[in-house]
C-alpha atoms as a printed R data frame, in Angstrom:
    type eleno elety resid chain resno       x      y      z
1   ATOM     1    CA   MET     A     1  -0.013 -0.192  0.022
2   ATOM     2    CA   VAL     A     2   1.144  3.389 -1.023
3   ATOM     3    CA   SER     A     3   1.920  5.672  2.289
4   ATOM     4    CA   ALA     A     4   1.549  9.508  2.192
5   ATOM     5    CA   PRO     A     5   4.824 11.614  2.329
6   ATOM     6    CA   PRO     A     6   5.499 12.452  5.699
7   ATOM     7    CA   ALA     A     7   3.647 15.474  6.726
8   ATOM     8    CA   PRO     A     8   5.476 18.187  8.942
9   ATOM     9    CA   PRO     A     9   5.035 17.422 12.446
10  ATOM    10    CA   PRO     A    10   1.659 18.467 13.982
11  ATOM    11    CA   PHE     A    11   3.101 20.049 17.086
12  ATOM    12    CA   ARG     A    12   5.285 21.986 15.129
13  ATOM    13    CA   VAL     A    13   4.431 25.771 15.397
14  ATOM    14    CA   SER     A    14   3.053 26.991 12.187
15  ATOM    15    CA   GLN     A    15   4.173 29.921 10.391
16  ATOM    16    CA   ARG     A    16   1.753 29.991  8.024
17  ATOM    17    CA   PHE     A    17  -1.575 29.081  9.376
18  ATOM    18    CA   ARG     A    18  -3.204 30.468 13.155
19  ATOM    19    CA   TYR     A    19  -5.304 28.022 14.665
20  ATOM    20    CA   ARG     A    20  -7.841 31.157 15.580
21  ATOM    21    CA   GLU     A    21  -7.901 32.302 12.007
22  ATOM    22    CA   LEU     A    22  -8.655 28.334 10.622
23  ATOM    23    CA   LEU     A    23 -11.673 27.930 13.656
24  ATOM    24    CA   GLY     A    24 -12.789 31.433 12.308
25  ATOM    25    CA   LEU     A    25 -13.195 29.925  8.827
26  ATOM    26    CA   VAL     A    26 -14.892 27.137 10.358
27  ATOM    27    CA   ALA     A    27 -17.246 29.374 12.317
28  ATOM    28    CA   VAL     A    28 -18.251 30.960  9.161
29  ATOM    29    CA   GLN     A    29 -18.910 27.974  7.112
30  ATOM    30    CA   SER     A    30 -20.798 26.396  9.949
31  ATOM    31    CA   PHE     A    31 -22.839 29.374 10.104
32  ATOM    32    CA   GLY     A    32 -23.694 29.692  6.260
33  ATOM    33    CA   ASN     A    33 -24.535 25.605  6.394
34  ATOM    34    CA   GLN     A    34 -26.608 25.283  9.370
35  ATOM    35    CA   MET     A    35 -28.772 28.588  9.049
36  ATOM    36    CA   THR     A    36 -30.020 26.683  5.453
37  ATOM    37    CA   GLY     A    37 -29.004 23.080  5.860
38  ATOM    38    CA   SER     A    38 -30.825 22.918  9.043
39  ATOM    39    CA   PHE     A    39 -34.099 23.305  7.249
40  ATOM    40    CA   TRP     A    40 -33.345 21.425  4.060
41  ATOM    41    CA   ILE     A    41 -35.361 18.273  4.818
42  ATOM    42    CA   VAL     A    42 -38.001 20.427  6.423
43  ATOM    43    CA   TYR     A    43 -38.462 22.501  3.385
44  ATOM    44    CA   LEU     A    44 -38.585 19.390  1.360
45  ATOM    45    CA   VAL     A    45 -41.477 17.771  3.049
46  ATOM    46    CA   SER     A    46 -43.252 21.039  3.750
47  ATOM    47    CA   PRO     A    47 -46.311 21.970  1.555
48  ATOM    48    CA   PRO     A    48 -46.455 22.900 -1.302
49  ATOM    49    CA   ARG     A    49 -43.548 20.304 -2.031
50  ATOM    50    CA   SER     A    50 -44.443 17.715  0.271
51  ATOM    51    CA   LEU     A    51 -42.150 15.351 -0.758
52  ATOM    52    CA   ASP     A    52 -42.461 11.611  0.875
53  ATOM    53    CA   PHE     A    53 -40.055 11.338  3.674
54  ATOM    54    CA   ARG     A    54 -38.162  8.597  1.927
55  ATOM    55    CA   VAL     A    55 -37.874 10.844 -1.093
56  ATOM    56    CA   ALA     A    56 -36.462 13.561  0.893
57  ATOM    57    CA   THR     A    57 -33.907 11.418  2.762
58  ATOM    58    CA   LEU     A    58 -32.399 10.341 -0.606
59  ATOM    59    CA   LEU     A    59 -31.228 14.198 -0.873
60  ATOM    60    CA   TRP     A    60 -28.467 12.848  2.005
61  ATOM    61    CA   VAL     A    61 -27.945  9.494  0.632
62  ATOM    62    CA   ILE     A    62 -27.035 11.075 -2.636
63  ATOM    63    CA   ALA     A    63 -24.698 13.424 -0.872
64  ATOM    64    CA   PHE     A    64 -22.761 10.957  1.204
65  ATOM    65    CA   LEU     A    65 -22.326  8.596 -1.382
66  ATOM    66    CA   THR     A    66 -20.725 11.271 -3.498
67  ATOM    67    CA   ALA     A    67 -18.640 12.153 -0.662
68  ATOM    68    CA   ALA     A    68 -17.212  8.838 -0.216
69  ATOM    69    CA   LEU     A    69 -16.359  8.518 -4.146
70  ATOM    70    CA   GLY     A    70 -14.792 11.823 -3.854
71  ATOM    71    CA   VAL     A    71 -12.842 11.006 -1.106
72  ATOM    72    CA   LEU     A    72 -11.571  7.771 -3.191
73  ATOM    73    CA   LEU     A    73 -10.983 10.119 -6.112
74  ATOM    74    CA   MET     A    74  -8.596 12.710 -4.100
75  ATOM    75    CA   ALA     A    75  -6.534 10.076 -2.218
76  ATOM    76    CA   ARG     A    76  -4.411  9.052 -4.625
77  ATOM    77    CA   GLY     A    77  -0.855  9.842 -3.126
78  ATOM    78    CA   ARG     A    78  -1.047 12.734 -5.667
79  ATOM    79    CA   PRO     A    79  -0.389 16.336 -4.085
80  ATOM    80    CA   ILE     A    80  -3.546 18.427 -4.022
81  ATOM    81    CA   ARG     A    81  -3.291 22.424 -3.519
82  ATOM    82    CA   ALA     A    82  -5.177 22.956 -0.456
83  ATOM    83    CA   ARG     A    83  -6.315 26.475 -1.713
84  ATOM    84    CA   THR     A    84  -7.464 25.358 -5.218
85  ATOM    85    CA   SER     A    85  -9.623 22.380 -3.675
86  ATOM    86    CA   MET     A    86 -11.320 24.468 -0.939
87  ATOM    87    CA   THR     A    87 -12.316 26.942 -3.457
88  ATOM    88    CA   VAL     A    88 -13.843 24.460 -5.489
89  ATOM    89    CA   GLY     A    89 -15.471 23.122 -2.672
90  ATOM    90    CA   LEU     A    90 -16.807 26.213 -1.550
91  ATOM    91    CA   ALA     A    91 -17.973 27.368 -4.807
92  ATOM    92    CA   THR     A    92 -19.895 23.997 -5.666
93  ATOM    93    CA   MET     A    93 -21.589 24.014 -1.748
94  ATOM    94    CA   ALA     A    94 -22.533 27.779 -2.493
95  ATOM    95    CA   ALA     A    95 -24.156 26.815 -5.955
96  ATOM    96    CA   GLY     A    96 -26.155 23.919 -4.013
97  ATOM    97    CA   HIS     A    97 -27.779 26.739 -1.789
98  ATOM    98    CA   PHE     A    98 -28.857 28.664 -4.667
99  ATOM    99    CA   ALA     A    99 -30.096 25.403 -6.353
100 ATOM   100    CA   PHE     A   100 -32.450 25.016 -3.097
101 ATOM   101    CA   ALA     A   101 -33.667 28.852 -3.517
102 ATOM   102    CA   PHE     A   102 -34.648 28.230 -7.072
103 ATOM   103    CA   LEU     A   103 -34.802 24.841 -8.344
104 ATOM   104    CA   PRO     A   104 -38.070 22.552 -8.181
105 ATOM   105    CA   ALA     A   105 -38.100 19.941 -4.995
106 ATOM   106    CA   SER     A   106 -37.286 16.914 -7.329
107 ATOM   107    CA   TRP     A   107 -34.279 18.466 -8.877
108 ATOM   108    CA   ILE     A   108 -32.976 19.685 -5.350
109 ATOM   109    CA   VAL     A   109 -32.851 16.322 -4.198
110 ATOM   110    CA   VAL     A   110 -30.288 15.377 -6.985
111 ATOM   111    CA   ILE     A   111 -28.721 18.608 -7.292
112 ATOM   112    CA   GLY     A   112 -28.637 19.386 -3.688
113 ATOM   113    CA   GLY     A   113 -27.256 16.402 -2.599
114 ATOM   114    CA   LEU     A   114 -24.533 16.498 -5.399
115 ATOM   115    CA   ALA     A   115 -23.125 19.431 -4.798
116 ATOM   116    CA   PHE     A   116 -23.049 19.021 -1.026
117 ATOM   117    CA   GLY     A   117 -21.204 15.474 -1.687
118 ATOM   118    CA   ILE     A   118 -18.586 17.248 -3.684
119 ATOM   119    CA   TYR     A   119 -18.097 19.823 -0.988
120 ATOM   120    CA   LEU     A   120 -17.603 17.551  1.973
121 ATOM   121    CA   PRO     A   121 -13.666 15.909  0.580
122 ATOM   122    CA   LEU     A   122 -12.735 19.148 -1.311
123 ATOM   123    CA   PHE     A   123 -13.218 21.418  1.754
124 ATOM   124    CA   TRP     A   124 -12.949 19.351  4.845
125 ATOM   125    CA   LEU     A   125  -9.870 16.929  3.812
126 ATOM   126    CA   PRO     A   126  -7.403 20.050  3.342
127 ATOM   127    CA   MET     A   127  -9.144 21.919  6.468
128 ATOM   128    CA   ASN     A   128  -8.771 19.097  8.600
129 ATOM   129    CA   SER     A   129  -5.456 18.453  7.816
130 ATOM   130    CA   LEU     A   130  -4.631 22.286  8.397
131 ATOM   131    CA   LEU     A   131  -6.213 22.089 11.690
132 ATOM   132    CA   VAL     A   132  -4.722 18.968 13.052
133 ATOM   133    CA   ARG     A   133  -1.222 20.262 12.101
134 ATOM   134    CA   GLU     A   134  -1.954 23.222 14.706
135 ATOM   135    CA   THR     A   135  -2.338 21.048 17.564
136 ATOM   136    CA   SER     A   136   0.021 19.589 19.792
137 ATOM   137    CA   PRO     A   137   0.048 16.151 21.942
138 ATOM   138    CA   ALA     A   138  -0.470 18.404 25.069
139 ATOM   139    CA   ASN     A   139  -3.810 20.244 23.423
140 ATOM   140    CA   ARG     A   140  -4.873 17.956 20.760
141 ATOM   141    CA   ALA     A   141  -7.930 16.676 22.527
142 ATOM   142    CA   GLY     A   142  -9.247 20.192 23.515
143 ATOM   143    CA   ARG     A   143  -8.386 21.700 20.517
144 ATOM   144    CA   LEU     A   144  -9.917 19.206 17.880
145 ATOM   145    CA   ALA     A   145 -12.964 19.143 20.481
146 ATOM   146    CA   ALA     A   146 -13.261 23.138 20.179
147 ATOM   147    CA   VAL     A   147 -13.468 22.676 16.418
148 ATOM   148    CA   THR     A   148 -16.561 20.458 16.822
149 ATOM   149    CA   ALA     A   149 -17.597 23.230 19.727
150 ATOM   150    CA   THR     A   150 -17.449 25.605 17.465
151 ATOM   151    CA   PHE     A   151 -19.264 24.173 14.739
152 ATOM   152    CA   MET     A   152 -22.075 23.404 17.092
153 ATOM   153    CA   THR     A   153 -22.162 26.528 19.122
154 ATOM   154    CA   VAL     A   154 -22.402 28.895 16.344
155 ATOM   155    CA   ALA     A   155 -25.421 26.595 15.267
156 ATOM   156    CA   VAL     A   156 -26.916 27.433 18.255
157 ATOM   157    CA   VAL     A   157 -27.561 31.431 16.648
158 ATOM   158    CA   ALA     A   158 -27.832 29.906 12.899
159 ATOM   159    CA   PRO     A   159 -31.072 27.963 13.000
160 ATOM   160    CA   VAL     A   160 -32.786 30.586 14.909
161 ATOM   161    CA   LEU     A   161 -31.974 33.107 12.584
162 ATOM   162    CA   GLY     A   162 -32.726 30.898  9.764
163 ATOM   163    CA   GLY     A   163 -36.081 30.085 11.199
164 ATOM   164    CA   TYR     A   164 -37.020 33.516 11.584
165 ATOM   165    CA   LEU     A   165 -35.966 34.443  7.756
166 ATOM   166    CA   ALA     A   166 -37.913 31.465  6.646
167 ATOM   167    CA   ASP     A   167 -40.981 33.004  8.298
168 ATOM   168    CA   ALA     A   168 -40.403 36.334  7.701
169 ATOM   169    CA   VAL     A   169 -39.234 36.448  4.309
170 ATOM   170    CA   GLY     A   170 -39.506 32.850  2.752
171 ATOM   171    CA   PHE     A   171 -36.968 30.109  2.184
172 ATOM   172    CA   PRO     A   172 -35.601 31.207 -1.070
173 ATOM   173    CA   PHE     A   173 -34.214 34.373  0.420
174 ATOM   174    CA   LEU     A   174 -32.941 32.386  3.238
175 ATOM   175    CA   PHE     A   175 -31.170 29.952  0.854
176 ATOM   176    CA   SER     A   176 -29.515 32.507 -1.274
177 ATOM   177    CA   LEU     A   177 -28.376 34.475  1.509
178 ATOM   178    CA   GLY     A   178 -26.757 30.947  2.424
179 ATOM   179    CA   GLY     A   179 -25.038 31.019 -0.580
180 ATOM   180    CA   LEU     A   180 -23.800 34.444 -0.373
181 ATOM   181    CA   ILE     A   181 -22.067 33.629  3.233
182 ATOM   182    CA   LEU     A   182 -20.292 30.861  1.450
183 ATOM   183    CA   ALA     A   183 -19.140 32.790 -1.446
184 ATOM   184    CA   ALA     A   184 -17.723 35.365  1.053
185 ATOM   185    CA   ASN     A   185 -16.199 32.795  2.948
186 ATOM   186    CA   LEU     A   186 -14.685 31.314 -0.160
187 ATOM   187    CA   VAL     A   187 -12.781 34.885 -0.604
188 ATOM   188    CA   ARG     A   188 -11.628 34.676  3.161
189 ATOM   189    CA   ALA     A   189 -10.355 30.762  2.332
190 ATOM   190    CA   ARG     A   190  -8.047 32.185 -0.561
191 ATOM   191    CA   ARG     A   191  -6.605 34.772  1.428
192 ATOM   192    CA   LEU     A   192  -5.819 32.591  4.401
193 ATOM   193    CA   VAL     A   193  -4.270 29.373  2.675
194 ATOM   194    CA   ARG     A   194  -1.245 29.681  0.577
195 ATOM   195    CA   LEU     A   195  -1.116 28.696 -2.614
196 ATOM   196    CA   GLU     A   196   1.851 26.316 -2.426
197 ATOM   197    CA   GLU     A   197   0.271 24.589  0.258
198 ATOM   198    CA   SER     A   198  -0.883 21.031 -0.659
199 ATOM   199    CA   PHE     A   199  -1.323 17.484  0.783
200 ATOM   200    CA   SER     A   200  -0.919 14.482 -0.650
201 ATOM   201    CA   TYR     A   201  -4.047 12.161  0.529
202 ATOM   202    CA   VAL     A   202  -4.140  8.190  0.793
203 ATOM   203    CA   ILE     A   203  -6.233  5.456  2.323
204 ATOM   204    CA   ASP     A   204  -4.634  3.286  5.226
205 ATOM   205    CA   LEU     A   205  -6.952  1.365  6.906
206 ATOM   206    CA   ARG     A   206  -4.067 -1.062  8.079
207 ATOM   207    CA   ARG     A   207  -2.891  1.566 10.414
208 ATOM   208    CA   MET     A   208  -5.859  3.034 11.649
209 ATOM   209    CA   GLY     A   209  -6.869 -0.668 12.725
210 ATOM   210    CA   SER     A   210 -10.048 -2.442 12.307
211 ATOM   211    CA   ARG     A   211 -11.234 -1.546 15.681
212 ATOM   212    CA   THR     A   212 -11.039  2.097 15.211
213 ATOM   213    CA   ALA     A   213 -12.203  1.779 11.752
214 ATOM   214    CA   LEU     A   214 -15.435  0.276 13.368
215 ATOM   215    CA   ALA     A   215 -15.712  3.194 15.750
216 ATOM   216    CA   PHE     A   216 -15.358  5.845 13.070
217 ATOM   217    CA   ALA     A   217 -18.610  3.547 11.170
218 ATOM   218    CA   GLY     A   218 -20.503  4.126 14.332
219 ATOM   219    CA   GLN     A   219 -19.774  7.729 14.197
220 ATOM   220    CA   GLY     A   220 -20.916  7.910 10.674
221 ATOM   221    CA   GLY     A   221 -23.709  5.662 10.862
222 ATOM   222    CA   VAL     A   222 -25.215  7.986 14.037
223 ATOM   223    CA   ASP     A   223 -24.604 10.974 11.655
224 ATOM   224    CA   GLY     A   224 -26.497  9.676  8.849
225 ATOM   225    CA   LEU     A   225 -29.360  8.792 10.678
226 ATOM   226    CA   LEU     A   226 -29.390 11.969 12.928
227 ATOM   227    CA   SER     A   227 -29.247 13.954  9.749
228 ATOM   228    CA   VAL     A   228 -32.912 12.996  8.886
229 ATOM   229    CA   ALA     A   229 -34.441 11.563 12.269
230 ATOM   230    CA   THR     A   230 -34.036 15.210 13.971
231 ATOM   231    CA   PRO     A   231 -35.504 17.311 11.273
232 ATOM   232    CA   LEU     A   232 -38.210 15.129 10.790
233 ATOM   233    CA   GLY     A   233 -38.978 14.393 14.218
234 ATOM   234    CA   ALA     A   234 -38.933 17.944 15.173
235 ATOM   235    CA   PHE     A   235 -41.469 18.180 11.692
236 ATOM   236    CA   LEU     A   236 -43.781 15.897 12.827
237 ATOM   237    CA   LEU     A   237 -44.379 17.908 16.441
238 ATOM   238    CA   THR     A   238 -44.080 21.204 14.866
239 ATOM   239    CA   LYS     A   239 -44.543 23.146 11.757
240 ATOM   240    CA   ASP     A   240 -43.364 26.673 13.032
241 ATOM   241    CA   SER     A   241 -39.730 27.305 11.379
242 ATOM   242    CA   PHE     A   242 -39.167 29.592 14.115
243 ATOM   243    CA   ALA     A   243 -39.875 27.382 16.666
244 ATOM   244    CA   LEU     A   244 -37.997 24.394 14.913
245 ATOM   245    CA   GLY     A   245 -34.978 26.858 14.618
246 ATOM   246    CA   LEU     A   246 -35.196 27.171 18.475
247 ATOM   247    CA   LEU     A   247 -35.193 23.425 18.690
248 ATOM   248    CA   PHE     A   248 -32.243 22.685 16.490
249 ATOM   249    CA   ALA     A   249 -30.381 25.890 18.626
250 ATOM   250    CA   LEU     A   250 -30.944 23.778 21.822
251 ATOM   251    CA   PHE     A   251 -29.429 20.766 20.332
252 ATOM   252    CA   SER     A   252 -26.380 22.571 19.253
253 ATOM   253    CA   LEU     A   253 -25.930 24.296 22.434
254 ATOM   254    CA   ALA     A   254 -25.999 21.046 24.192
255 ATOM   255    CA   ALA     A   255 -23.302 19.533 21.882
256 ATOM   256    CA   GLY     A   256 -20.980 22.353 21.798
257 ATOM   257    CA   ILE     A   257 -20.786 22.910 25.665
258 ATOM   258    CA   ALA     A   258 -20.109 18.837 26.032
259 ATOM   259    CA   ALA     A   259 -17.259 18.918 23.139
260 ATOM   260    CA   VAL     A   260 -15.291 21.570 24.772
261 ATOM   261    CA   VAL     A   261 -15.786 20.596 28.756
262 ATOM   262    CA   LEU     A   262 -14.395 16.740 28.212
263 ATOM   263    CA   GLY     A   263 -12.230 17.686 25.741
264 ATOM   264    CA   ARG     A   264 -10.367 20.026 28.081
265 ATOM   265    CA   VAL     A   265 -10.753 17.488 30.788
266 ATOM   266    CA   SER     A   266  -9.074 14.593 28.635
267 ATOM   267    CA   ASP     A   267  -5.752 17.018 27.884
268 ATOM   268    CA   ARG     A   268  -5.395 17.238 31.603
269 ATOM   269    CA   VAL     A   269  -5.954 13.589 32.585
270 ATOM   270    CA   LYS     A   270  -3.990 12.337 29.725
271 ATOM   271    CA   VAL     A   271  -6.449  9.633 29.286
272 ATOM   272    CA   ARG     A   272  -9.135  8.909 26.262
273 ATOM   273    CA   SER     A   273 -10.635  5.449 26.687
274 ATOM   274    CA   PRO     A   274 -13.218  6.434 29.336
275 ATOM   275    CA   PHE     A   275 -14.805  9.243 27.146
276 ATOM   276    CA   LEU     A   276 -15.154  6.671 24.412
277 ATOM   277    CA   LEU     A   277 -17.370  4.327 26.879
278 ATOM   278    CA   LEU     A   278 -19.127  7.204 28.595
279 ATOM   279    CA   GLY     A   279 -20.819  8.755 25.155
280 ATOM   280    CA   PRO     A   280 -22.486  5.864 24.054
281 ATOM   281    CA   ALA     A   281 -23.491  4.572 27.284
282 ATOM   282    CA   LEU     A   282 -25.294  8.092 27.914
283 ATOM   283    CA   SER     A   283 -26.586  8.314 24.260
284 ATOM   284    CA   LEU     A   284 -28.678  4.991 24.481
285 ATOM   285    CA   PRO     A   285 -31.221  6.070 26.769
286 ATOM   286    CA   ALA     A   286 -31.787  9.213 24.916
287 ATOM   287    CA   CYS     A   287 -32.287  7.304 21.505
288 ATOM   288    CA   ILE     A   288 -34.864  5.114 23.481
289 ATOM   289    CA   LEU     A   289 -36.636  8.070 25.143
290 ATOM   290    CA   ALA     A   290 -36.657 10.276 22.119
291 ATOM   291    CA   SER     A   291 -38.285  7.247 19.905
292 ATOM   292    CA   LEU     A   292 -40.739  6.965 22.740
293 ATOM   293    CA   SER     A   293 -41.706 10.595 22.601
294 ATOM   294    CA   LEU     A   294 -42.634 10.427 18.820
295 ATOM   295    CA   THR     A   295 -44.606  7.678 19.557
296 ATOM   296    CA   SER     A   296 -46.875  9.772 21.853
297 ATOM   297    CA   LEU     A   297 -46.324 13.212 19.723
298 ATOM   298    CA   ASP     A   298 -45.015 14.955 23.220
299 ATOM   299    CA   LEU     A   299 -42.813 17.922 22.101
300 ATOM   300    CA   GLY     A   300 -41.054 18.580 25.357
301 ATOM   301    CA   THR     A   301 -40.078 15.112 26.104
302 ATOM   302    CA   PHE     A   302 -38.439 14.810 22.395
303 ATOM   303    CA   ALA     A   303 -36.863 18.348 22.852
304 ATOM   304    CA   PHE     A   304 -35.359 17.183 26.334
305 ATOM   305    CA   ALA     A   305 -34.136 13.497 24.702
306 ATOM   306    CA   VAL     A   306 -32.753 15.186 21.279
307 ATOM   307    CA   GLY     A   307 -30.873 17.845 23.389
308 ATOM   308    CA   TRP     A   308 -29.740 15.009 26.006
309 ATOM   309    CA   LEU     A   309 -28.703 13.025 22.819
310 ATOM   310    CA   SER     A   310 -26.915 15.795 21.132
311 ATOM   311    CA   MET     A   311 -24.859 16.467 23.970
312 ATOM   312    CA   THR     A   312 -23.866 12.833 24.991
313 ATOM   313    CA   SER     A   313 -23.227 11.609 20.752
314 ATOM   314    CA   VAL     A   314 -20.424 14.196 20.268
315 ATOM   315    CA   VAL     A   315 -18.516 12.883 23.281
316 ATOM   316    CA   ALA     A   316 -17.049  9.657 21.750
317 ATOM   317    CA   PRO     A   317 -16.164 11.149 18.094
318 ATOM   318    CA   SER     A   318 -13.724 13.718 19.488
319 ATOM   319    CA   PHE     A   319 -11.728 11.324 21.360
320 ATOM   320    CA   ILE     A   320 -11.496  8.628 18.481
321 ATOM   321    CA   TYR     A   321 -10.371 11.186 16.287
322 ATOM   322    CA   THR     A   322  -7.459 12.462 18.780
323 ATOM   323    CA   ILE     A   323  -6.538  8.428 19.233
324 ATOM   324    CA   LEU     A   324  -5.842  8.226 15.660
325 ATOM   325    CA   VAL     A   325  -4.019 11.480 15.401
326 ATOM   326    CA   ASP     A   326  -1.808 10.257 18.292
327 ATOM   327    CA   ARG     A   327  -1.156  7.064 16.500
328 ATOM   328    CA   MET     A   328  -0.727  8.449 13.073
329 ATOM   329    CA   GLU     A   329   0.451 12.017 13.466
330 ATOM   330    CA   ASP     A   330   3.617 11.791 11.133
331 ATOM   331    CA   SER     A   331   0.813 11.228  8.042
332 ATOM   332    CA   ILE     A   332  -2.261 13.556  8.890
333 ATOM   333    CA   PRO     A   333  -3.284 13.469  4.904
334 ATOM   334    CA   ALA     A   334  -3.554  9.392  5.617
335 ATOM   335    CA   VAL     A   335  -5.625 10.346  9.014
336 ATOM   336    CA   THR     A   336  -7.880 12.682  7.282
337 ATOM   337    CA   ALA     A   337  -8.734 10.737  4.151
338 ATOM   338    CA   THR     A   338  -9.078  7.304  6.051
339 ATOM   339    CA   ARG     A   339 -11.328  8.929  8.253
340 ATOM   340    CA   GLU     A   340 -13.636 11.051  5.941
341 ATOM   341    CA   LEU     A   341 -13.861  7.537  3.833
342 ATOM   342    CA   ILE     A   342 -15.411  5.787  6.286
343 ATOM   343    CA   LEU     A   343 -17.543  8.179  7.897
344 ATOM   344    CA   ASN     A   344 -19.202  8.939  4.290
345 ATOM   345    CA   THR     A   345 -19.618  5.554  3.684
346 ATOM   346    CA   SER     A   346 -21.176  4.357  6.888
347 ATOM   347    CA   ARG     A   347 -23.540  7.456  6.761
348 ATOM   348    CA   THR     A   348 -24.644  6.105  3.117
349 ATOM   349    CA   VAL     A   349 -24.897  2.295  4.359
350 ATOM   350    CA   ALA     A   350 -26.878  3.734  7.606
351 ATOM   351    CA   LEU     A   351 -29.255  6.119  5.557
352 ATOM   352    CA   PHE     A   352 -30.085  3.134  3.221
353 ATOM   353    CA   ALA     A   353 -30.863  1.051  6.284
354 ATOM   354    CA   GLY     A   354 -33.010  4.043  7.584
355 ATOM   355    CA   LEU     A   355 -34.853  4.263  4.566
356 ATOM   356    CA   ILE     A   356 -35.804  0.332  4.520
357 ATOM   357    CA   VAL     A   357 -37.099  1.130  8.048
358 ATOM   358    CA   LEU     A   358 -39.139  3.673  6.659
359 ATOM   359    CA   ALA     A   359 -40.178  1.474  3.271
360 ATOM   360    CA   PHE     A   360 -41.393 -1.202  5.921
361 ATOM   361    CA   GLY     A   361 -43.860  1.482  8.158
362 ATOM   362    CA   GLY     A   362 -41.166  2.047 10.971
363 ATOM   363    CA   GLY     A   363 -41.616  5.511 11.230
364 ATOM   364    CA   VAL     A   364 -38.867  7.867 12.258
365 ATOM   365    CA   SER     A   365 -39.174  6.803 15.795
366 ATOM   366    CA   ALA     A   366 -37.624  3.698 14.667
367 ATOM   367    CA   LEU     A   367 -34.855  5.651 13.114
368 ATOM   368    CA   TYR     A   368 -33.609  6.777 16.699
369 ATOM   369    CA   LEU     A   369 -33.674  3.138 17.770
370 ATOM   370    CA   LEU     A   370 -31.081  2.370 15.010
371 ATOM   371    CA   VAL     A   371 -29.061  5.389 16.443
372 ATOM   372    CA   GLY     A   372 -28.832  3.377 20.151
373 ATOM   373    CA   GLY     A   373 -27.417  0.455 18.231
374 ATOM   374    CA   VAL     A   374 -25.201  1.982 15.746
375 ATOM   375    CA   ILE     A   375 -23.789  4.320 18.663
376 ATOM   376    CA   LEU     A   376 -22.218  1.391 20.372
377 ATOM   377    CA   LEU     A   377 -19.661  0.482 17.797
378 ATOM   378    CA   GLU     A   378 -17.734  3.846 19.042
379 ATOM   379    CA   VAL     A   379 -16.589  2.130 22.133
380 ATOM   380    CA   LEU     A   380 -14.489 -0.165 19.876
381 ATOM   381    CA   ALA     A   381 -12.100  2.736 19.268
382 ATOM   382    CA   LYS     A   382  -8.441  1.576 20.267
């Protein structure tokens, strides 16, 4: 198996990229995507579009399958310029937002899914590689958890604003604004990332190890299922866009707090493995409660359960990533490519399983039970 050229030691002080500047780029990106993306599925199943839940779910199936194929195309051991890759990815995602604003619903499922799937590896492979290079063994869990926390905490504000704009001026304006935000972030990314910066990505499952690969598969499965279960579950309980935005904000706030606090604790105690058990163990009862709340159509219980799940389900993933980076810190591009391939493949497989459940009348409540089973794979990381 071809291995990637050794990356500069991740604990080296970077002269090109500052951690906070990269984190700011993630924050703006998260804001634009979460402000609009939180409502993609809701938009597709709402009148007058009124797509069947199973058809709307195909949006994410197409997206994650495209992303997995994109990782394979990029991970051939050839240098890829980070600025060029991120530029194309951001431009494609901006176009995807505009597709939501102006295309018919059936076209959105295909075009929007393809746009998001193309964007994922083109933007996040270089971005994750750059971020990891700004960590050291002493601060790695905290800094990587802070990336998750930034993503989730910005998403506290974004869905609320998105819900308000959807009610006040309509979804087309909201989606167009998301496209403009990503276009502005594209300009910022080109100024921050130097032209000569490049990475050579490869897939290295051997060094990752089978147990860690299964743990990432569990994380991806949870991501994929929740990408449809949460918006569809919330939609079943309330049709008000602003109320939905408040619910999504609550879930993001819970996740952001958990990621930062536990990341800092892990760096201080220098132990990762207890957190791999803590997250899934606390998530399982939350999944059961969320499922029961949808059966009884209890909005308050659903909000509590999914807020709880949002807080606990982010615990293990940050530490799985940290464990892998600690093991493969001499080949960061291989870490990011292998991780993204497994995540997007498992997201796709999990969504196919979810579609089967929905096709046989299982309902959205059954998706949360699937989450409860899949998340247990995360404890296998080693």
